[in-house]
N, C-alpha and C positions, 0 to 999 in steps of 0.2 A: 790716701784719698778715700773719703767716706761719702757714699751716696745712698739715699733711700731706695729700696727696691721698687721696681716699676712692674712687678708681677701682678697680673690682673687678680683682684680680690673678688671672689664669688660668695663670701660669707658675709654676715651682718657685722662682724667685728672688724675693726681696722687692723691692718698689718702694722707691725712696728719693726720691720726688717732693716738690717744694715748690711750693705755690701762693701767689702774693702777690696780695692783694686790697687796692688802694690807690686813693685818690682821684686824679683827674686833676691832674697837675702836682706830685705828691708825691715824685717821684724815682724811679720804678720802673725806667725805662730806665737811668738813671745807676747804680742800685744793682746791676742784673744785669750791667752791664758791668764794675763793680768785682768782683763775684763771679767772673766769667769770668777776668779777668786774674789774680785771686788763685789760682785753681785751676791755671792753666798756669804760673805762676811759682813756686808753692810745691811742685809735683810734681817728683820726681826722674826720673819717666818722661817719655817723649816724648808727652805728653798734648796733644790739641787739642780746642778747644771749638767746637761748631756752634751758631750763633745764628740762628733762623729768625723772620722776621716776615712780614707779609702785603703790604706795600707797599714800593715803591722808596724812598719818603720815610723809611719806618721803617729801611731799610738805611742810608740816608745819616745818619740821626740816631744810630744805634748806632755806626757807624764814627767819627763825630765824637766821641762820648763815650769810645770806646776810645782815640782818639789823645789826648784831653785828659788821660786818666789813665795814658797811656804815654809821657810825655815828648814829646808832639806827634807820635808815630809810630803807624802801624797795627801790629798784632800779627800775625805770620805763624803764630801758634798759635790765633788766633780767626778762624774763618770765618763771614762774615755773608752771608746770602742771603734772597730771598723763598721763600715756600712753593712757588711754581711752578718757580722756579729749582732748588730742592732736588729736586723730582720729576723734572724733566728731566735734570739732570746726574748724579744718583745712582742713578736707577732706570730711566728710560725710555730714554735714549740708549745707555747701556752694555749694557743687556740686552733691547733692543727685538726682537732677532732671534728671541726665543722666541715672539713673537706677530706682530709687524709685518714682520719681514724686515730685512736688513742695512741700516742707515743710511737708513731711510725717514723717520723723525720729524724734522721741521725745528724747529718751535717750536709755539706754542699758538694755537688759534683761540678767541677769546673771544666771538665773535658767532654763528657758525654751529653751534649746538649739536645740531641734529637734521637732518642731511643725508639720512638714511634713516629716515623716519618715517611714521607713519600716525596719523590723528586718532582718538582713542578718547574718547567722552563729552566732546568739546570740547577735549581736551588732546592735545598732540603728544607721541607716545611713540616712543622709539628702538626699532626693531624688530630690530635686529641682536642676536644672542645674546651674552651675557656671555662674554668670552674670544675673540670673533671680532674681527679687526682692523677690520672695517667699523664696529664699535660705537665705536671710539675715534678713527678718522681722518676728517677732512673733506677737501676738495680739496687737492691739492698736498702731501699728507702732513703736514698740520698736525693736532696732537692736540687734540680738543675738550676745552676747559678743564673742562667739567662732568663729564667722565668720566676726568680725569687721575689722580685718587687711586685710582679703581677699577683702572685699568691698571696703576698702580705695584704694587698689591696682587697682581694676577694675575702680573706679571713676577717678583715676589719668590717666589711660589709655584712658578712654572714653572721658575725657575733653581735651586730648592732652597735658597733663602735667600741667594744669593750677594751681593746688595747689602749684607747685614749681615756675612756671613762674611769678605769680602775685606778688611775693616778690621782683621782679626786679624793679617795678615801685615805685615812691616815694609816701609816704602816704601824705594825706593832703585833703584840700577842694578845688575843682576846678570848674571853669566855662567853659563849652564846647559849641561851636557853633553848632546850629541845623545841619549845613552842614557836621559836622565831627562826630556827635554822633554815627553814625552807625559803624564807625572804632573803637571807644572806646568800644561800646557794643559787637561787634562781637568778639573782642579779649579778653575782661575780663569778659563778661557775668555777669554784676552786676545785683542786684536786683532792679527792677524799681518801684519807688514809686511816688504817685501823691496826691494832696490835696484832691480831691474828684472825683466822677465819671464823672464830667463835664470837667475834665482836660484831654486833648489829649496826647497820649503817643506813637504816630507813630505806633500804632498797636502792640506794645509789651505787653506781660502779665505784669500786674502791680498790686499793692496794694494801697488802700487808706491809708493815714496816720494813721487814727483811727484804722484800722484793724491790722496794724503791731505792735501795742503796746506790748511790752514784747519781741519782736523778735529781733535777732541780726544777721547781715549779714556782710560779709567781705568788700564788696564794694557795694555802693548804687548809683543809677542814679535817679535823681529827675527831673521831668517835673513840672515847677512851674506854679502856677496860676497867675492871674493879680497882686494882692497885693504883692506876693513874688517877682515878676519881678520888681516892683516899689521899693521895699526895697533894691534890689541889685543896683539900681540906686541912692540910697541915701535917699529914702523916709522913713517915720516912718512906722513900721509894726504894725497895730492893732491886738490885741489879738495874741501875739506871742506864747502863750502857745499852740495854736492850731497847730503850725508848729514844736514845740519842739520834739514831738514824731517822726515825720518823719526824721528830720535832725540828730537825735542822734542814729540812728539805726546801722550806719556802724562801724565796728572795725578799719578799715584802711583808707578808702577814701570815700569822698562824692563828686559827680560830679553833677552840676546843669546845665541843658540845657538852653541856651539863643540864641536869634536870632542874637544878636550882643553884643560885649563886652561893658559893661558900663564904664563910667569914674568914676571909684571908687578907691581911694587911698589905700583901704585896700587889693586890688588884684594887683598882678604883672603879666604881660604877659611873658610867657616862651614857649619854644618849647618842646613838650612831644613826645618822641619816643615810638611808639607803633608797635612792630613787625618790618616790613620793612618800615613803613611809619612814618611821623612826622607831628604832628598837632599843631596849636597854641592854647594854653589854657591860662586861667588866674588862677594863684594860690593865695590862701588866705595867706597874710603875716602879717595881723594885723595892728594895729596902731603903729606909731613911738614910742609912749610911751611904748608900750608893748615890 
């Protein structure tokens, strides 16, 4: 049974939601997996589908049905995660500095919900004000699960809606001129990385490649050292393993700052629209054989 959603719409754009009400075992999960694959395979655009469930078992089941309907393989265009994974990876970790500070949130605390509380009429009440980091963090920088959704909403508001807006830019690897880097940085607030402490980063807070091992960021901005600059110009890079950690940190896009665009056939010059401005960048396209 399929019905249109009756949720009140306060935006200017119409909702196009579908609600499925079915008995247990009637094939709901199989059906939505089928719908998701149909959407990503029939679209000429680079469309991706996000499927959210509440349990790890739900993730496993959805992945199983996706593989069954996709010739036994997972789809790189269908992302499946739990609700808490979604909040942590898409809202809290990338934008936590607006409230929590840089890279403080580690994971979730599902037990200690009221570390700073007082008892009011027999009930434990969190006394930290909304928007204050003490309201959301328990010991050792774990986010209290009962306030995770509220924290995500506040981070979205504090960042000007960046968790939603950043999905409008094309993913990939880019070269950005030094003269335009402030436009990119101020709009997308990427994590800034550098080879070592001797590499200048225009005064922005940054991490050395070695320090960020094991970390993951939505978007990364790299200020290259001399050898990496020469590599972009076609020279051989010695000890590439030393750079691997830095350039594999982003989930969606990697931007490398250059003084001028190199004559490199692996990159194509394009115009990238950022807010109300447009800048010239070079996007990695790979070799012709690829």
